[in-house]
C-alpha positions as CSV (number, residue, x, y, z in Angstrom):
1,M,88.2,82.3,139.8
2,A,84.4,81.8,139.9
3,Q,83.0,79.6,137.3
4,P,82.3,81.7,133.8
5,H,79.0,82.0,132.3
6,I,79.0,79.6,129.2
7,I,77.4,80.1,126.0
8,S,77.3,77.6,123.1
9,N,74.2,78.4,120.9
10,S,75.5,80.1,118.1
11,A,73.3,83.4,117.4
12,Q,74.0,83.7,121.2
13,I,77.7,83.9,120.3
14,A,77.4,85.9,117.5
15,A,75.1,88.4,119.7
16,G,77.2,88.4,122.4
17,L,80.6,88.6,120.9
18,K,79.4,91.7,119.5
19,H,78.3,93.4,123.2
20,P,80.3,97.0,123.6
21,E,80.8,95.6,127.3
22,L,82.3,92.5,127.4
23,K,86.1,92.6,126.8
24,Q,88.4,90.0,125.7
25,A,90.1,88.0,128.5
26,L,91.2,84.9,127.5
27,Y,94.9,86.4,127.1
28,D,95.1,87.9,130.0
29,E,98.3,85.2,131.4
30,G,99.8,85.6,128.5
31,A,100.5,89.4,129.4
32,V,104.2,89.1,128.5
33,I,103.7,88.7,125.0
34,M,99.8,90.1,124.5
35,A,99.6,92.7,126.5
36,D,98.3,96.7,124.7
37,T,98.2,94.2,121.4
38,L,95.6,94.3,119.2
39,L,93.7,91.7,120.5
40,T,93.7,92.8,123.9
41,L,92.9,96.5,123.6
42,H,89.0,97.4,124.8
43,G,86.8,99.9,123.4
44,E,88.2,103.2,122.0
45,R,91.4,102.2,121.6
46,H,90.9,99.3,120.3
47,R,88.5,101.3,117.5
48,K,91.3,103.3,116.9
49,R,94.3,101.0,116.8
50,R,92.0,98.5,114.3
51,I,91.5,101.5,111.9
52,L,95.1,102.4,112.0
53,E,96.3,98.9,111.3
54,F,93.7,97.9,108.6
55,G,95.1,100.7,106.5
56,V,97.5,98.2,105.3
57,F,94.7,96.6,103.2
58,R,95.6,99.5,99.7
59,K,93.7,99.0,96.9
60,D,93.9,95.6,96.1
61,F,96.1,94.2,98.4
62,F,94.4,90.7,98.8
63,R,94.8,90.1,94.7
64,W,98.7,91.3,95.1
65,Y,99.3,89.6,98.3
66,E,98.0,85.9,96.4
67,Q,99.8,86.7,93.1
68,T,102.8,88.4,93.8
69,V,104.1,87.9,97.4
70,F,102.4,84.2,98.3
71,P,104.3,82.3,95.0
72,A,107.5,83.7,95.8
73,T,107.6,82.8,99.5
74,L,106.3,79.2,99.0
75,K,108.7,79.1,96.6
76,N,111.5,80.1,98.9
77,S,110.0,78.4,101.7
78,M,109.4,74.6,99.8
79,A,112.8,74.5,98.0
80,G,114.4,72.6,100.3
81,D,111.6,70.2,100.5
82,L,110.5,69.4,97.1
83,S,114.1,68.1,97.1
84,A,114.3,65.6,99.0
85,G,111.1,64.2,98.1
86,R,109.6,64.6,101.8
87,T,108.6,67.1,104.7
88,E,107.2,67.1,107.8
89,L,103.9,69.5,107.8
90,V,104.4,71.0,111.0
91,D,107.9,72.7,110.4
92,L,107.0,73.5,106.6
93,G,103.3,75.2,107.8
94,Y,105.4,76.8,110.5
95,R,107.8,78.0,108.0
96,V,105.7,78.9,105.4
97,T,103.2,81.2,107.3
98,M,106.0,82.2,109.2
99,N,106.9,83.6,106.4
100,L,104.1,85.4,105.1
101,T,103.4,86.8,108.5
102,A,106.7,88.5,108.4
103,D,106.3,89.6,105.3
104,F,102.7,91.4,105.9
105,A,103.2,92.2,109.6
106,G,106.7,93.9,108.2
107,I,109.8,91.9,109.2
108,D,112.7,91.7,106.7
109,R,114.6,88.6,106.7
110,P,117.7,89.9,104.1
111,D,119.8,86.7,104.6
112,Q,116.9,84.9,103.1
113,S,118.4,82.0,104.4
114,E,117.1,78.6,106.0
115,A,119.5,79.4,109.3
116,E,117.6,83.2,109.3
117,T,114.1,81.3,109.1
118,A,114.8,78.8,111.6
119,D,116.1,81.7,114.5
120,L,112.6,83.1,113.9
121,L,110.3,80.5,113.4
122,R,112.1,79.4,117.4
123,L,111.5,82.7,118.3
124,V,107.6,82.8,117.0
125,E,107.0,79.4,118.1
126,I,108.1,80.5,121.9
127,F,105.5,84.0,121.2
128,S,102.9,81.3,120.5
129,Q,103.3,78.9,123.6
130,G,103.1,82.3,125.4
131,A,99.8,84.2,123.6
132,T,98.5,80.3,124.7
133,I,100.1,80.1,128.0
134,I,96.4,79.2,129.4
135,H,96.1,76.3,127.6
136,S,99.8,75.0,127.8
137,T,100.7,72.5,129.6
138,R,104.5,73.7,130.8
139,P,105.2,75.6,133.9
140,K,103.7,79.0,133.8
141,D,106.9,81.0,135.1
142,E,109.3,79.4,132.9
143,L,107.5,79.8,130.0
144,R,106.9,83.4,130.9
145,E,110.8,83.8,131.4
146,E,111.8,81.7,127.9
147,V,109.2,84.3,126.0
148,R,110.8,87.6,127.5
149,S,114.3,86.0,126.5
150,A,112.5,85.7,123.2
151,I,111.7,89.5,123.2
152,A,115.0,90.4,123.9
153,E,116.4,88.6,120.7
154,F,114.0,89.3,118.6
155,E,114.3,93.1,119.3
156,P,117.7,94.0,117.9
157,R,118.3,91.1,115.6
158,F,115.3,91.5,113.5
159,L,112.7,94.4,114.8
160,A,114.9,97.3,115.1
161,P,116.8,96.9,111.3
162,S,113.3,96.8,109.9
163,V,112.0,100.0,111.5
164,A,115.3,101.3,110.5
165,R,114.9,100.3,106.7
166,R,111.3,101.7,106.8
167,R,112.2,105.2,108.4
168,D,114.8,105.7,105.6
169,L,112.3,105.0,103.0
170,L,109.5,107.3,104.9
171,A,112.0,109.6,105.1
172,R,113.0,109.7,101.0
173,L,109.0,109.5,100.8
174,E,109.0,113.1,102.7
175,A,111.6,114.3,100.6
176,G,109.9,113.2,97.2
177,E,112.9,110.6,96.7
178,I,110.5,107.8,96.2
179,A,106.5,107.3,95.5
180,E,104.1,106.1,97.6
181,S,104.0,102.3,95.8
182,D,107.6,102.2,97.0
183,L,107.0,101.5,100.6
184,P,106.7,98.1,101.7
185,R,102.4,97.1,102.1
186,D,102.7,95.7,106.0
187,V,101.6,96.6,109.0
188,L,105.3,98.2,111.0
189,T,105.3,100.9,107.9
190,V,101.4,101.9,108.6
191,I,102.4,102.4,112.8
192,L,105.4,103.9,111.8
193,R,103.7,106.3,109.4
194,K,100.5,107.1,111.1
195,G,100.7,105.7,114.7
196,D,101.0,107.8,117.8
197,P,104.6,107.8,119.4
198,G,103.0,107.8,122.8
199,E,101.0,104.5,122.1
200,F,103.8,102.9,120.9
201,T,106.4,102.7,123.2
202,P,109.5,100.7,122.1
203,D,108.2,97.9,124.4
204,V,104.5,98.1,122.5
205,L,105.9,98.4,119.2
206,T,107.6,95.3,119.6
207,R,104.7,93.4,121.4
208,E,102.9,94.3,118.7
209,I,104.6,93.3,115.7
210,A,105.0,90.0,117.5
211,F,101.3,89.4,118.1
212,Y,101.2,89.4,114.3
213,L,103.9,86.8,113.9
214,Q,102.7,84.3,116.4
215,A,98.7,85.1,115.9
216,G,99.2,84.6,112.0
217,A,101.6,82.1,112.4
218,H,100.2,79.6,114.6
219,S,97.0,80.0,113.9
220,T,97.2,79.7,110.1
221,A,99.6,76.5,109.9
222,N,97.6,74.9,112.6
223,S,94.8,75.5,110.5
224,T,96.7,74.2,107.4
225,I,98.0,70.9,108.9
226,H,93.9,70.3,109.6
227,A,93.1,71.4,106.6
228,F,96.1,68.6,104.9
229,H,94.7,65.8,107.3
230,D,91.1,66.0,107.0
231,I,91.0,66.7,102.9
232,H,93.6,63.8,102.0
233,V,91.7,61.4,104.5
234,W,88.4,62.6,102.7
235,A,89.8,61.8,99.1
236,E,91.3,59.1,99.9
237,Q,88.0,57.3,100.5
238,D,87.2,57.6,96.9
239,P,89.3,58.7,93.2
240,V,86.7,60.7,92.2
241,R,87.3,63.3,94.9
242,W,90.8,63.9,94.5
243,D,89.6,64.7,90.4
244,R,87.0,66.8,91.8
245,L,89.5,68.9,94.3
246,R,91.9,69.1,91.1
247,H,89.6,70.2,88.6
248,D,87.1,72.8,91.1
249,R,88.8,75.3,92.8
250,L,85.7,76.7,94.4
251,F,85.4,73.4,95.9
252,F,88.5,72.8,97.1
253,Q,88.4,76.4,99.0
254,R,84.9,74.9,100.5
255,A,86.6,72.0,102.0
256,V,89.5,74.2,103.4
257,H,86.4,76.2,104.8
258,E,84.7,72.8,106.3
259,S,87.8,71.8,108.3
260,L,88.3,75.6,109.6
261,R,84.9,75.7,110.8
262,L,85.8,72.0,112.3
263,H,89.2,72.8,114.0
264,P,88.9,76.8,115.2
265,A,92.4,77.8,115.8
266,S,90.6,78.6,119.6
267,P,88.0,76.5,121.0
268,V,86.2,79.1,123.3
269,A,86.5,82.8,123.1
270,W,86.4,84.6,127.1
271,R,85.3,87.7,127.2
272,Q,85.1,89.9,130.9
273,A,81.8,91.9,131.5
274,M,83.0,95.8,132.1
275,C,79.6,96.1,134.0
276,P,76.5,94.7,135.0
277,M,74.6,93.0,132.3
278,H,71.5,90.6,130.6
279,L,73.4,88.1,128.0
280,D,70.6,85.8,125.9
281,G,71.7,82.1,127.0
282,A,73.6,83.7,130.0
283,G,70.9,85.7,132.0
284,A,72.3,87.8,134.8
285,V,76.0,88.9,134.2
286,E,78.1,90.6,137.5
287,A,80.7,93.4,136.6
288,G,84.1,91.3,136.3
289,A,82.6,87.8,135.7
290,T,83.5,86.0,132.9
291,V,82.0,84.6,130.0
292,E,83.5,81.9,128.5
293,F,82.0,81.3,124.6
294,R,82.3,78.0,123.3
295,L,82.7,78.6,119.6
296,A,84.0,75.1,118.3
297,E,80.6,73.8,120.1
298,A,78.6,76.0,118.2
299,N,80.8,75.1,115.1
300,R,79.5,72.1,115.4
301,D,75.5,72.6,115.7
302,P,73.6,70.1,114.2
303,E,70.6,72.5,113.8
304,I,72.6,74.9,111.5
305,F,75.0,72.2,110.1
306,G,73.4,69.1,109.7
307,A,73.3,65.4,111.7
308,D,76.7,65.0,110.5
309,A,78.0,67.7,111.8
310,D,81.4,66.1,113.7
311,A,82.1,65.1,110.6
312,F,84.1,66.4,107.7
313,N,81.6,66.9,104.7
314,P,82.6,69.6,102.5
315,E,79.3,68.9,100.0
316,R,77.3,70.0,103.3
317,A,75.2,73.2,102.8
318,V,75.0,76.1,104.7
319,A,72.1,78.6,105.1
320,L,72.5,82.2,105.3
321,P,74.0,84.1,107.4
322,N,75.5,81.5,109.1
323,L,79.4,81.4,107.5
324,P,80.9,77.9,106.3
325,F,83.5,78.3,109.2
326,G,81.3,79.5,111.5
327,H,82.9,81.3,114.3
328,T,86.7,80.4,113.5
329,F,87.2,84.1,113.0
330,G,85.3,85.8,115.6
331,T,82.6,87.6,115.0
332,G,82.3,91.1,115.9
333,V,84.9,94.2,116.6
334,H,87.6,91.1,117.4
335,T,87.0,89.7,114.1
336,C,90.6,88.1,113.1
337,L,92.0,91.0,110.8
338,G,93.6,88.1,108.8
339,R,90.3,86.8,107.4
340,D,89.7,86.9,104.2
341,L,93.9,86.7,103.9
342,D,94.0,83.2,105.2
343,G,90.2,81.8,104.0
344,G,89.8,83.7,101.2
345,V,86.1,85.3,100.1
346,V,83.0,82.9,101.0
347,P,82.0,82.6,97.1
348,R,78.2,84.4,96.2
349,G,75.7,83.3,93.7
350,D,78.5,83.8,89.7
351,V,81.6,83.5,91.0
352,D,84.7,83.5,88.2
353,P,87.1,80.8,89.6
354,E,89.9,83.0,87.3
355,T,90.2,86.1,89.6
356,H,88.4,85.1,92.5
357,Q,90.2,85.5,96.1
358,Y,91.0,81.9,97.7
359,G,93.1,82.7,101.0
360,T,96.1,81.3,101.5
361,I,95.3,78.2,103.0
362,T,94.0,77.1,99.9
363,L,96.8,78.2,97.7
364,F,99.2,76.7,99.9
365,L,97.1,72.8,100.4
366,R,96.7,73.3,96.6
367,D,100.4,73.5,95.7
368,L,100.8,70.9,98.2
369,F,99.2,68.3,96.8
370,A,99.5,69.2,92.8
371,R,103.0,68.1,93.6
372,G,101.7,64.5,94.9
373,A,101.7,65.2,98.8
374,R,100.3,62.3,100.5
375,Q,100.8,61.2,103.9
376,D,103.9,59.3,105.0
377,P,102.8,55.6,105.2
378,V,105.4,54.3,107.6
379,A,105.6,57.1,109.5
380,P,101.6,58.5,110.9
381,P,100.8,61.6,112.2
382,Q,101.2,62.4,116.1
383,M,99.0,65.3,118.0
384,A,100.7,67.6,119.7
385,T,101.4,66.8,123.2
386,N,102.9,70.3,124.8
387,T,99.0,72.2,124.5
388,A,95.9,70.7,126.1
389,R,94.5,72.5,121.9
390,P,94.2,69.6,119.7
391,N,96.8,70.5,117.7
392,W,99.0,68.2,115.2
393,G,102.5,68.2,116.6
394,H,104.5,66.3,114.0
395,Y,102.9,65.0,110.7
396,P,105.7,63.7,107.8
397,V,104.4,64.3,103.9
398,I,105.9,62.6,101.3
399,F,105.5,64.3,97.6
400,D,104.8,61.4,94.9
401,E,105.6,62.6,91.5
402,R,102.9,59.5,90.3
403,L,100.1,60.9,92.1
404,A,101.2,64.6,91.2
405,W,98.8,67.1,89.2
406,A,99.5,68.4,85.2
């Protein structure tokens, strides 16, 4: 493959990612799980799919999700860890975010058992490895075969029963037996209700829902662990910092955004030129050429984020139009659909802390720290070895009741 054109300037990235003739290219090698999903579609097909699936965000969706879905999911996911007084944060992070993502995607877990959660989590982890196969250190063909086997297990066990229940509910709605408010608020319901069956073939539907599961669980879990680490290390340097994090929820969210800036789920974005063009920062780009937008590098630009841009500093000020988390959620038509779900809304002006939307990462971490969660002093965290991405692979945590927030 020819060397890609490199763009690392923040403004040029913002402009380039909005170019209508640049199509997603980072996940081509992961087609076994990513083909024809929202993230890989281009042009009018992508626009229609995005509009359709954005329909899940009905009125008051985020407030309902944060106040109703999230607390129940978190409580069920953490019960055993709290009883044990310790947890492994990579495992817990995936369990919590996978369950949240399953609620959003539309995958039922009728048993609500540890075994059922473990089985779905195992499949989602394989889907995640398949989607990010370009950065995997494993043999590619071996991993693709593993993904195919996971899909073959996922469809009859989890997807088919979820589809059947929703079709039944939709039929009852049509018959006037239930109200609109009785339908699940998830992507699968939206697709079954308003999607084109010719577009959503069984294979495409399976990959689309699997995409939501792995994208939400994988990126959110890793971001949560990075933020836990950054906040923990920073706050341990001064007890006053713990007090501020405890009492100022908006500042806590700002700390999460700062970690998101430093650790974007994807450090780069790849696009392929659909026709010859000129791009600021790259010059002339021929049709078929790849453009690599270096998001992680732009997120550490000292001209935007200050001389200490490589450091975790939740007190830094970021001038508009730049966002505190930089390009972490992407820009343009492929901006992450779950940005506000994970990261919440960026506070602007006079914000009421009681009604503000914080995002699930902030809520999850506040719950952990409120229960006295700290690094295990005798078992240091370790980085993952199965990917070139800088993710945590093992992160032991204890719950110290003496440090719990009242």
